[in-house]
Biopython code that builds the backbone (N, CA, C, O; Angstrom):
import numpy as np
from Bio.PDB.StructureBuilder import StructureBuilder

atoms = [
    (1, "MET", "N", (-4.871, 37.917, -18.294)),
    (1, "MET", "CA", (-4.197, 37.300, -17.176)),
    (1, "MET", "C", (-3.204, 36.290, -17.719)),
    (1, "MET", "O", (-3.582, 35.423, -18.508)),
    (2, "SER", "N", (-1.945, 36.379, -17.319)),
    (2, "SER", "CA", (-0.937, 35.453, -17.817)),
    (2, "SER", "C", (-0.408, 34.604, -16.681)),
    (2, "SER", "O", (-0.283, 35.056, -15.543)),
    (3, "ALA", "N", (-0.104, 33.383, -17.011)),
    (3, "ALA", "CA", (0.448, 32.474, -16.020)),
    (3, "ALA", "C", (1.954, 32.608, -16.003)),
    (3, "ALA", "O", (2.583, 32.684, -17.059)),
    (4, "SER", "N", (2.531, 32.638, -14.838)),
    (4, "SER", "CA", (3.982, 32.724, -14.761)),
    (4, "SER", "C", (4.578, 31.323, -14.765)),
    (4, "SER", "O", (3.972, 30.379, -14.258)),
    (5, "ALA", "N", (5.744, 31.199, -15.329)),
    (5, "ALA", "CA", (6.427, 29.911, -15.402)),
    (5, "ALA", "C", (7.012, 29.567, -14.040)),
    (5, "ALA", "O", (7.382, 30.467, -13.286)),
    (6, "PRO", "N", (7.102, 28.285, -13.710)),
    (6, "PRO", "CA", (7.704, 27.911, -12.443)),
    (6, "PRO", "C", (9.180, 28.275, -12.436)),
    (6, "PRO", "O", (9.810, 28.328, -13.492)),
    (7, "PRO", "N", (9.738, 28.525, -11.259)),
    (7, "PRO", "CA", (11.159, 28.856, -11.195)),
    (7, "PRO", "C", (11.992, 27.728, -11.782)),
    (7, "PRO", "O", (11.602, 26.562, -11.732)),
    (8, "SER", "N", (13.130, 28.083, -12.331)),
    (8, "SER", "CA", (14.014, 27.104, -12.942)),
    (8, "SER", "C", (14.426, 26.051, -11.914)),
    (8, "SER", "O", (14.879, 26.378, -10.817)),
    (9, "GLY", "N", (14.263, 24.804, -12.285)),
    (9, "GLY", "CA", (14.663, 23.706, -11.413)),
    (9, "GLY", "C", (13.644, 23.395, -10.328)),
    (9, "GLY", "O", (13.879, 22.496, -9.521)),
    (10, "GLY", "N", (12.516, 24.108, -10.277)),
    (10, "GLY", "CA", (11.579, 23.882, -9.203)),
    (10, "GLY", "C", (10.256, 23.319, -9.640)),
    (10, "GLY", "O", (9.361, 23.137, -8.814)),
    (11, "GLY", "N", (10.106, 23.039, -10.915)),
    (11, "GLY", "CA", (8.834, 22.510, -11.405)),
    (11, "GLY", "C", (8.657, 21.052, -11.040)),
    (11, "GLY", "O", (9.622, 20.382, -10.671)),
    (12, "PRO", "N", (7.443, 20.555, -11.138)),
    (12, "PRO", "CA", (7.180, 19.176, -10.754)),
    (12, "PRO", "C", (7.950, 18.156, -11.579)),
    (12, "PRO", "O", (8.193, 17.042, -11.115)),
    (13, "SER", "N", (8.339, 18.524, -12.805)),
    (13, "SER", "CA", (9.058, 17.554, -13.628)),
    (13, "SER", "C", (10.509, 17.400, -13.196)),
    (13, "SER", "O", (11.166, 16.432, -13.578)),
    (14, "THR", "N", (11.015, 18.334, -12.408)),
    (14, "THR", "CA", (12.417, 18.243, -11.997)),
    (14, "THR", "C", (12.582, 17.818, -10.554)),
    (14, "THR", "O", (13.683, 17.446, -10.147)),
    (15, "ILE", "N", (11.512, 17.862, -9.765)),
    (15, "ILE", "CA", (11.591, 17.451, -8.369)),
    (15, "ILE", "C", (10.922, 16.094, -8.241)),
    (15, "ILE", "O", (9.760, 15.936, -8.617)),
    (16, "ARG", "N", (11.622, 15.143, -7.730)),
    (16, "ARG", "CA", (11.073, 13.803, -7.569)),
    (16, "ARG", "C", (11.372, 13.343, -6.148)),
    (16, "ARG", "O", (12.530, 13.203, -5.755)),
    (17, "ALA", "N", (10.310, 13.112, -5.390)),
    (17, "ALA", "CA", (10.468, 12.651, -4.013)),
    (17, "ALA", "C", (10.850, 11.181, -4.017)),
    (17, "ALA", "O", (10.316, 10.389, -4.794)),
    (18, "LYS", "N", (11.764, 10.834, -3.157)),
    (18, "LYS", "CA", (12.153, 9.444, -2.996)),
    (18, "LYS", "C", (11.329, 8.851, -1.868)),
    (18, "LYS", "O", (11.351, 9.362, -0.749)),
    (19, "SER", "N", (10.618, 7.803, -2.143)),
    (19, "SER", "CA", (9.782, 7.154, -1.156)),
    (19, "SER", "C", (10.429, 5.839, -0.756)),
    (19, "SER", "O", (10.946, 5.106, -1.599)),
    (20, "THR", "N", (10.393, 5.551, 0.527)),
    (20, "THR", "CA", (10.928, 4.280, 0.989)),
    (20, "THR", "C", (9.824, 3.258, 1.182)),
    (20, "THR", "O", (10.103, 2.091, 1.454)),
    (21, "ASN", "N", (8.573, 3.680, 1.046)),
    (21, "ASN", "CA", (7.444, 2.779, 1.238)),
    (21, "ASN", "C", (6.704, 2.584, -0.068)),
    (21, "ASN", "O", (6.594, 3.504, -0.879)),
    (22, "GLY", "N", (6.201, 1.389, -0.263)),
    (22, "GLY", "CA", (5.355, 1.128, -1.416)),
    (22, "GLY", "C", (6.138, 0.905, -2.692)),
    (22, "GLY", "O", (7.368, 0.924, -2.693)),
    (23, "PRO", "N", (5.416, 0.693, -3.774)),
    (23, "PRO", "CA", (6.060, 0.428, -5.052)),
    (23, "PRO", "C", (6.685, 1.691, -5.619)),
    (23, "PRO", "O", (6.345, 2.795, -5.194)),
    (24, "PRO", "N", (7.592, 1.541, -6.572)),
    (24, "PRO", "CA", (8.194, 2.724, -7.185)),
    (24, "PRO", "C", (7.153, 3.497, -7.978)),
    (24, "PRO", "O", (6.152, 2.922, -8.405)),
    (25, "PRO", "N", (7.375, 4.802, -8.183)),
    (25, "PRO", "CA", (6.434, 5.579, -8.996)),
    (25, "PRO", "C", (6.309, 4.974, -10.389)),
    (25, "PRO", "O", (7.191, 4.243, -10.841)),
    (26, "ARG", "N", (5.206, 5.284, -11.063)),
    (26, "ARG", "CA", (4.932, 4.707, -12.374)),
    (26, "ARG", "C", (6.088, 4.941, -13.344)),
    (26, "ARG", "O", (6.389, 4.075, -14.165)),
    (27, "ALA", "N", (6.740, 6.105, -13.257)),
    (27, "ALA", "CA", (7.833, 6.409, -14.176)),
    (27, "ALA", "C", (8.962, 5.398, -14.040)),
    (27, "ALA", "O", (9.713, 5.183, -14.992)),
    (28, "GLU", "N", (9.096, 4.773, -12.874)),
    (28, "GLU", "CA", (10.155, 3.803, -12.668)),
    (28, "GLU", "C", (9.705, 2.381, -12.990)),
    (28, "GLU", "O", (10.533, 1.471, -13.029)),
    (29, "LEU", "N", (8.426, 2.177, -13.217)),
    (29, "LEU", "CA", (7.912, 0.872, -13.608)),
    (29, "LEU", "C", (7.846, 0.805, -15.123)),
    (29, "LEU", "O", (7.520, 1.791, -15.783)),
    (30, "GLY", "N", (8.153, -0.347, -15.662)),
    (30, "GLY", "CA", (7.944, -0.533, -17.082)),
    (30, "GLY", "C", (6.456, -0.577, -17.362)),
    (30, "GLY", "O", (5.670, -0.904, -16.472)),
    (31, "GLU", "N", (6.056, -0.258, -18.573)),
    (31, "GLU", "CA", (4.631, -0.268, -18.907)),
    (31, "GLU", "C", (4.014, -1.639, -18.647)),
    (31, "GLU", "O", (2.879, -1.719, -18.178)),
    (32, "ASP", "N", (4.737, -2.718, -18.942)),
    (32, "ASP", "CA", (4.206, -4.057, -18.697)),
    (32, "ASP", "C", (3.994, -4.296, -17.209)),
    (32, "ASP", "O", (2.991, -4.891, -16.814)),
    (33, "GLU", "N", (4.938, -3.835, -16.372)),
    (33, "GLU", "CA", (4.817, -4.020, -14.925)),
    (33, "GLU", "C", (3.642, -3.218, -14.370)),
    (33, "GLU", "O", (2.886, -3.718, -13.537)),
    (34, "PHE", "N", (3.488, -1.984, -14.827)),
    (34, "PHE", "CA", (2.381, -1.153, -14.351)),
    (34, "PHE", "C", (1.048, -1.776, -14.755)),
    (34, "PHE", "O", (0.124, -1.854, -13.946)),
    (35, "GLY", "N", (0.952, -2.215, -15.998)),
    (35, "GLY", "CA", (-0.286, -2.821, -16.477)),
    (35, "GLY", "C", (-0.635, -4.082, -15.702)),
    (35, "GLY", "O", (-1.794, -4.300, -15.350)),
    (36, "ALA", "N", (0.364, -4.907, -15.439)),
    (36, "ALA", "CA", (0.129, -6.146, -14.687)),
    (36, "ALA", "C", (-0.321, -5.834, -13.265)),
    (36, "ALA", "O", (-1.217, -6.494, -12.739)),
    (37, "ALA", "N", (0.293, -4.835, -12.640)),
    (37, "ALA", "CA", (-0.099, -4.457, -11.280)),
    (37, "ALA", "C", (-1.527, -3.911, -11.265)),
    (37, "ALA", "O", (-2.298, -4.214, -10.355)),
    (38, "ALA", "N", (-1.875, -3.116, -12.261)),
    (38, "ALA", "CA", (-3.227, -2.552, -12.335)),
    (38, "ALA", "C", (-4.263, -3.659, -12.518)),
    (38, "ALA", "O", (-5.337, -3.610, -11.918)),
    (39, "VAL", "N", (-3.947, -4.648, -13.340)),
    (39, "VAL", "CA", (-4.877, -5.765, -13.554)),
    (39, "VAL", "C", (-5.060, -6.558, -12.265)),
    (39, "VAL", "O", (-6.182, -6.941, -11.934)),
    (40, "ARG", "N", (-3.960, -6.813, -11.521)),
    (40, "ARG", "CA", (-4.068, -7.544, -10.251)),
    (40, "ARG", "C", (-4.930, -6.777, -9.259)),
    (40, "ARG", "O", (-5.795, -7.362, -8.608)),
    (41, "LEU", "N", (-4.702, -5.470, -9.139)),
    (41, "LEU", "CA", (-5.492, -4.662, -8.213)),
    (41, "LEU", "C", (-6.953, -4.588, -8.631)),
    (41, "LEU", "O", (-7.844, -4.639, -7.782)),
    (42, "ALA", "N", (-7.205, -4.468, -9.919)),
    (42, "ALA", "CA", (-8.591, -4.431, -10.399)),
    (42, "ALA", "C", (-9.289, -5.752, -10.102)),
    (42, "ALA", "O", (-10.459, -5.768, -9.720)),
    (43, "GLY", "N", (-8.574, -6.859, -10.277)),
    (43, "GLY", "CA", (-9.137, -8.167, -9.963)),
    (43, "GLY", "C", (-9.433, -8.308, -8.477)),
    (43, "GLY", "O", (-10.472, -8.847, -8.094)),
    (44, "PHE", "N", (-8.514, -7.821, -7.636)),
    (44, "PHE", "CA", (-8.729, -7.836, -6.187)),
    (44, "PHE", "C", (-9.968, -7.027, -5.829)),
    (44, "PHE", "O", (-10.818, -7.487, -5.066)),
    (45, "ALA", "N", (-10.070, -5.820, -6.382)),
    (45, "ALA", "CA", (-11.202, -4.945, -6.063)),
    (45, "ALA", "C", (-12.516, -5.566, -6.513)),
    (45, "ALA", "O", (-13.539, -5.414, -5.844)),
    (46, "SER", "N", (-12.493, -6.255, -7.627)),
    (46, "SER", "CA", (-13.712, -6.898, -8.124)),
    (46, "SER", "C", (-14.082, -8.105, -7.276)),
    (46, "SER", "O", (-15.226, -8.238, -6.842)),
    (47, "ALA", "N", (-13.108, -8.986, -7.040)),
    (47, "ALA", "CA", (-13.396, -10.236, -6.332)),
    (47, "ALA", "C", (-13.647, -10.029, -4.842)),
    (47, "ALA", "O", (-14.574, -10.614, -4.282)),
    (48, "MET", "N", (-12.838, -9.211, -4.205)),
    (48, "MET", "CA", (-12.927, -9.075, -2.749)),
    (48, "MET", "C", (-13.880, -7.972, -2.296)),
    (48, "MET", "O", (-14.475, -8.059, -1.222)),
    (49, "LEU", "N", (-14.020, -6.939, -3.119)),
    (49, "LEU", "CA", (-14.825, -5.791, -2.715)),
    (49, "LEU", "C", (-16.130, -5.674, -3.490)),
    (49, "LEU", "O", (-17.027, -4.926, -3.098)),
    (50, "GLY", "N", (-16.233, -6.408, -4.582)),
    (50, "GLY", "CA", (-17.427, -6.320, -5.409)),
    (50, "GLY", "C", (-17.496, -5.033, -6.221)),
    (50, "GLY", "O", (-18.571, -4.617, -6.653)),
    (51, "TRP", "N", (-16.333, -4.403, -6.427)),
    (51, "TRP", "CA", (-16.299, -3.137, -7.173)),
    (51, "TRP", "C", (-16.399, -3.388, -8.667)),
    (51, "TRP", "O", (-15.873, -4.373, -9.185)),
    (52, "SER", "N", (-17.073, -2.492, -9.340)),
    (52, "SER", "CA", (-17.101, -2.505, -10.805)),
    (52, "SER", "C", (-15.815, -1.835, -11.305)),
    (52, "SER", "O", (-15.128, -1.171, -10.527)),
    (53, "PRO", "N", (-15.479, -1.999, -12.592)),
    (53, "PRO", "CA", (-14.310, -1.304, -13.120)),
    (53, "PRO", "C", (-14.395, 0.213, -12.918)),
    (53, "PRO", "O", (-13.385, 0.849, -12.619)),
    (54, "ASP", "N", (-15.584, 0.796, -13.077)),
    (54, "ASP", "CA", (-15.717, 2.244, -12.871)),
    (54, "ASP", "C", (-15.419, 2.633, -11.433)),
    (54, "ASP", "O", (-14.806, 3.671, -11.183)),
    (55, "GLN", "N", (-15.850, 1.806, -10.485)),
    (55, "GLN", "CA", (-15.561, 2.103, -9.085)),
    (55, "GLN", "C", (-14.065, 1.987, -8.804)),
    (55, "GLN", "O", (-13.498, 2.807, -8.082)),
    (56, "PHE", "N", (-13.426, 0.962, -9.378)),
    (56, "PHE", "CA", (-11.981, 0.798, -9.189)),
    (56, "PHE", "C", (-11.215, 1.989, -9.739)),
    (56, "PHE", "O", (-10.394, 2.576, -9.035)),
    (57, "TRP", "N", (-11.474, 2.349, -10.986)),
    (57, "TRP", "CA", (-10.722, 3.432, -11.614)),
    (57, "TRP", "C", (-11.086, 4.793, -11.040)),
    (57, "TRP", "O", (-10.319, 5.746, -11.177)),
    (58, "GLY", "N", (-12.249, 4.898, -10.397)),
    (58, "GLY", "CA", (-12.637, 6.153, -9.769)),
    (58, "GLY", "C", (-12.088, 6.327, -8.365)),
    (58, "GLY", "O", (-12.117, 7.428, -7.816)),
    (59, "ALA", "N", (-11.587, 5.241, -7.780)),
    (59, "ALA", "CA", (-11.062, 5.301, -6.415)),
    (59, "ALA", "C", (-9.634, 5.845, -6.421)),
    (59, "ALA", "O", (-8.876, 5.638, -7.368)),
    (60, "THR", "N", (-9.293, 6.535, -5.355)),
    (60, "THR", "CA", (-7.912, 7.001, -5.201)),
    (60, "THR", "C", (-7.078, 5.865, -4.619)),
    (60, "THR", "O", (-7.629, 4.942, -4.019)),
    (61, "PRO", "N", (-5.757, 5.918, -4.787)),
    (61, "PRO", "CA", (-4.911, 4.904, -4.152)),
    (61, "PRO", "C", (-5.115, 4.854, -2.636)),
    (61, "PRO", "O", (-5.067, 3.776, -2.043)),
    (62, "ALA", "N", (-5.340, 5.996, -2.012)),
    (62, "ALA", "CA", (-5.558, 6.025, -0.559)),
    (62, "ALA", "C", (-6.842, 5.298, -0.188)),
    (62, "ALA", "O", (-6.885, 4.602, 0.827)),
    (63, "GLU", "N", (-7.891, 5.450, -0.998)),
    (63, "GLU", "CA", (-9.146, 4.748, -0.721)),
    (63, "GLU", "C", (-8.971, 3.239, -0.853)),
    (63, "GLU", "O", (-9.452, 2.482, -0.010)),
    (64, "LEU", "N", (-8.289, 2.802, -1.897)),
    (64, "LEU", "CA", (-8.048, 1.380, -2.093)),
    (64, "LEU", "C", (-7.195, 0.825, -0.954)),
    (64, "LEU", "O", (-7.472, -0.267, -0.455)),
    (65, "ALA", "N", (-6.176, 1.551, -0.539)),
    (65, "ALA", "CA", (-5.320, 1.105, 0.565)),
    (65, "ALA", "C", (-6.100, 1.024, 1.871)),
    (65, "ALA", "O", (-5.899, 0.092, 2.649)),
    (66, "ALA", "N", (-6.982, 1.976, 2.122)),
    (66, "ALA", "CA", (-7.774, 1.976, 3.355)),
    (66, "ALA", "C", (-8.697, 0.768, 3.404)),
    (66, "ALA", "O", (-8.835, 0.136, 4.452)),
    (67, "VAL", "N", (-9.331, 0.442, 2.283)),
    (67, "VAL", "CA", (-10.229, -0.712, 2.243)),
    (67, "VAL", "C", (-9.429, -1.999, 2.399)),
    (67, "VAL", "O", (-9.848, -2.899, 3.128)),
    (68, "ALA", "N", (-8.289, -2.099, 1.730)),
    (68, "ALA", "CA", (-7.459, -3.300, 1.849)),
    (68, "ALA", "C", (-6.962, -3.468, 3.284)),
    (68, "ALA", "O", (-6.918, -4.589, 3.791)),
    (69, "ALA", "N", (-6.589, -2.378, 3.939)),
    (69, "ALA", "CA", (-6.116, -2.451, 5.325)),
    (69, "ALA", "C", (-7.239, -2.897, 6.253)),
    (69, "ALA", "O", (-6.997, -3.633, 7.210)),
    (70, "ALA", "N", (-8.453, -2.462, 5.979)),
    (70, "ALA", "CA", (-9.586, -2.854, 6.820)),
    (70, "ALA", "C", (-9.877, -4.350, 6.698)),
    (70, "ALA", "O", (-10.406, -4.949, 7.634)),
    (71, "LEU", "N", (-9.544, -4.956, 5.569)),
    (71, "LEU", "CA", (-9.783, -6.380, 5.360)),
    (71, "LEU", "C", (-8.677, -7.256, 5.954)),
    (71, "LEU", "O", (-8.869, -8.455, 6.156)),
    (72, "ARG", "N", (-7.525, -6.652, 6.229)),
    (72, "ARG", "CA", (-6.393, -7.410, 6.753)),
    (72, "ARG", "C", (-6.655, -7.763, 8.221)),
    (72, "ARG", "O", (-7.052, -6.892, 8.995)),
    (73, "PRO", "N", (-6.444, -9.012, 8.614)),
    (73, "PRO", "CA", (-6.690, -9.361, 10.014)),
    (73, "PRO", "C", (-5.716, -8.626, 10.938)),
    (73, "PRO", "O", (-4.572, -8.347, 10.579)),
    (74, "GLU", "N", (-6.207, -8.327, 12.131)),
    (74, "GLU", "CA", (-5.345, -7.659, 13.098)),
    (74, "GLU", "C", (-4.267, -8.622, 13.563)),
    (74, "GLU", "O", (-4.498, -9.827, 13.671)),
    (75, "ALA", "N", (-3.094, -8.084, 13.836)),
    (75, "ALA", "CA", (-1.992, -8.904, 14.322)),
    (75, "ALA", "C", (-2.293, -9.373, 15.742)),
    (75, "ALA", "O", (-2.840, -8.626, 16.554)),
    (76, "ALA", "N", (-1.937, -10.584, 16.020)),
    (76, "ALA", "CA", (-2.127, -11.121, 17.365)),
    (76, "ALA", "C", (-1.165, -10.437, 18.315)),
    (76, "ALA", "O", (-0.062, -10.049, 17.932)),
    (77, "ALA", "N", (-1.594, -10.293, 19.553)),
    (77, "ALA", "CA", (-0.731, -9.687, 20.558)),
    (77, "ALA", "C", (0.480, -10.587, 20.776)),
    (77, "ALA", "O", (0.367, -11.813, 20.771)),
    (78, "GLY", "N", (1.623, -9.970, 20.965)),
    (78, "GLY", "CA", (2.852, -10.715, 21.200)),
    (78, "GLY", "C", (2.906, -11.271, 22.617)),
    (78, "GLY", "O", (2.091, -10.924, 23.472)),
    (79, "VAL", "N", (3.860, -12.121, 22.838)),
    (79, "VAL", "CA", (4.073, -12.702, 24.160)),
    (79, "VAL", "C", (5.154, -11.891, 24.851)),
    (79, "VAL", "O", (6.241, -11.696, 24.305)),
    (80, "ASP", "N", (4.850, -11.413, 26.064)),
    (80, "ASP", "CA", (5.869, -10.651, 26.795)),
    (80, "ASP", "C", (6.793, -11.611, 27.537)),
    (80, "ASP", "O", (6.555, -12.818, 27.548)),
    (81, "ALA", "N", (7.843, -11.080, 28.156)),
    (81, "ALA", "CA", (8.860, -11.902, 28.811)),
    (81, "ALA", "C", (8.268, -12.742, 29.941)),
    (81, "ALA", "O", (8.651, -13.901, 30.107)),
    (82, "ALA", "N", (7.349, -12.184, 30.712)),
    (82, "ALA", "CA", (6.761, -12.921, 31.825)),
    (82, "ALA", "C", (5.928, -14.100, 31.316)),
    (82, "ALA", "O", (5.990, -15.194, 31.879)),
    (83, "GLU", "N", (5.167, -13.882, 30.276)),
    (83, "GLU", "CA", (4.359, -14.965, 29.706)),
    (83, "GLU", "C", (5.254, -16.043, 29.121)),
    (83, "GLU", "O", (4.964, -17.230, 29.268)),
    (84, "LEU", "N", (6.340, -15.652, 28.458)),
    (84, "LEU", "CA", (7.273, -16.612, 27.896)),
    (84, "LEU", "C", (7.909, -17.451, 29.003)),
    (84, "LEU", "O", (8.041, -18.666, 28.856)),
    (85, "ALA", "N", (8.303, -16.820, 30.105)),
    (85, "ALA", "CA", (8.887, -17.550, 31.234)),
    (85, "ALA", "C", (7.862, -18.531, 31.818)),
    (85, "ALA", "O", (8.206, -19.666, 32.149)),
    (86, "ARG", "N", (6.604, -18.089, 31.945)),
    (86, "ARG", "CA", (5.565, -18.968, 32.457)),
    (86, "ARG", "C", (5.358, -20.188, 31.556)),
    (86, "ARG", "O", (5.207, -21.308, 32.044)),
    (87, "LEU", "N", (5.350, -19.963, 30.226)),
    (87, "LEU", "CA", (5.191, -21.073, 29.288)),
    (87, "LEU", "C", (6.369, -22.026, 29.347)),
    (87, "LEU", "O", (6.183, -23.242, 29.313)),
    (88, "ARG", "N", (7.589, -21.488, 29.435)),
    (88, "ARG", "CA", (8.769, -22.351, 29.541)),
    (88, "ARG", "C", (8.697, -23.210, 30.802)),
    (88, "ARG", "O", (8.991, -24.405, 30.764)),
    (89, "GLU", "N", (8.310, -22.601, 31.906)),
    (89, "GLU", "CA", (8.187, -23.332, 33.163)),
    (89, "GLU", "C", (7.135, -24.432, 33.054)),
    (89, "GLU", "O", (7.330, -25.540, 33.553)),
    (90, "ALA", "N", (6.031, -24.121, 32.403)),
    (90, "ALA", "CA", (4.974, -25.120, 32.250)),
    (90, "ALA", "C", (5.444, -26.286, 31.399)),
    (90, "ALA", "O", (5.096, -27.433, 31.678)),
    (91, "ILE", "N", (6.224, -26.013, 30.370)),
    (91, "ILE", "CA", (6.717, -27.077, 29.486)),
    (91, "ILE", "C", (7.824, -27.881, 30.172)),
    (91, "ILE", "O", (7.803, -29.112, 30.175)),
    (92, "ASP", "N", (8.787, -27.164, 30.752)),
    (92, "ASP", "CA", (9.922, -27.845, 31.381)),
    (92, "ASP", "C", (9.519, -28.526, 32.695)),
    (92, "ASP", "O", (10.047, -29.587, 33.031)),
    (93, "GLY", "N", (8.598, -27.927, 33.428)),
    (93, "GLY", "CA", (8.218, -28.483, 34.723)),
    (93, "GLY", "C", (7.085, -29.486, 34.643)),
    (93, "GLY", "O", (6.785, -30.145, 35.639)),
    (94, "GLY", "N", (6.458, -29.620, 33.516)),
    (94, "GLY", "CA", (5.272, -30.462, 33.435)),
    (94, "GLY", "C", (5.532, -31.726, 32.819)),
    (94, "GLY", "O", (4.622, -32.544, 32.681)),
]
sb = StructureBuilder()
sb.init_structure("model")
sb.init_model(0)
sb.init_chain("A")
sb.init_seg("    ")
for serial, (resi, resn, name, xyz) in enumerate(atoms, 1):
    if name == "N":
        sb.init_residue(resn, " ", resi, " ")
    sb.init_atom(name, np.array(xyz, "f"), 0.0, 1.0, " ", f" {name:<3s}", serial, name[0])
structure = sb.get_structure()
C-alpha cells in the first residue's frame, strides 16, 4: 500500500489560515515569546486550577480556554435608554 502525495500547493505546509482572533500561530511567534506565553499559561493553570504540569500539557487549547472562560465573571447587564432616562431624571430632579 503506497501513500499518495498531496496535490501541489495544497499540503498543510503551503496553506495557512489567517485568524483574526487570538494570538498568532506559533510559527509567527519567536521562540522566546512562545516559551514565555507557555510559562504564563502553565502558571495560571497551576495556581488557579490546581493542575499539575502533566495535566496542563495534556490539555488541549480548547479545554484550557473553556476552563478560563468559566472562571471569568459574567458581564453585568447594560443600562437601556429608559433606565438611563430614569436615572438622569432622578439625579437632575432630586
